[in-house]
N, C-alpha and C positions, 0 to 999 in steps of 0.2 A: 487527198480528197477528205479523209477523216481527221487530218491534223495530228496524226501520231508521229510523223517525221517532220522535224523542224530544222531550219538552217543552223549550222555550227554545232550540231550534236555529234558525239562519237558513239560508236557501238563496238561491242566485243562479240565476235562470231566464232563458232566451232563448226567446221565443215568436215563431215565424214566422207573421205574420198576413197575408202576401202572397207569392205565388209566381207568376212568369211564366217559362215555359220559353224563350220566344223574345225575351226582353227585350234591348234594346240600351241599354247604359249608357255615358254619356260624362261627362267632367269638366264640372262646372257653370261653371268659369272660361272655357271656350271658347265659351260661348253669348253672343251679342249680342242686342240688342233694337232694333227700328226705331221710328220716330215713332208708328206705329200700335199699338205694344205687341206686335208679333209677334216671336217668338224665331227666330233663325236661326244657322246655322253655314256655313262654307265647306267644300266638298268638291272633290276633284280630279275633273275630267272631261276627256274627249278626250285621254287619255294616249297619247302616241306617243313611244317611245324616252325621251329625256331631257326632252321637252317635254310640258306639260300646261296645261290651263286651270282657273282657279278658278271655281266656280259657287256662288252663294249659294242656300241651301235653307231655306225656312221649315219649322220643326219645331213639333210639339206635345209637351210634356213631361208626365211623370206623377210618380211617387213618387221620392223621393230615398233614397240609401243612402250616408251619409258625405259625401264630396265628389263623388259621382257622382249623375247624374239619369237617369231612364228616358226614352227617346224613344219616344213612342207613334206618331208618324207623321212622314214627311218623309225619313227615312233607311231604307236597307235594309242587310242584312248584306253586308259586303264593301266598303261605301263607305269611301273614304279621306278622313278629316277633316284639314283644314289647321289 
């Protein structure tokens, strides 16, 4: 009607088919897998001054975006990943 679309033109679109406001994304390369097929990462726990302990946490993953993957469970906001 307003002549913005003409024959034989091409367009590039980006369609957002998934959104999660509280998603936690981490690099796929830091995820390891144990013999049972469970995925895990190491986080910092019991942090006191310059000392801390590493803790292995089993995670469940969801959708990917480039090199990042969504963590559905196992991590919470503020966890420090090693």
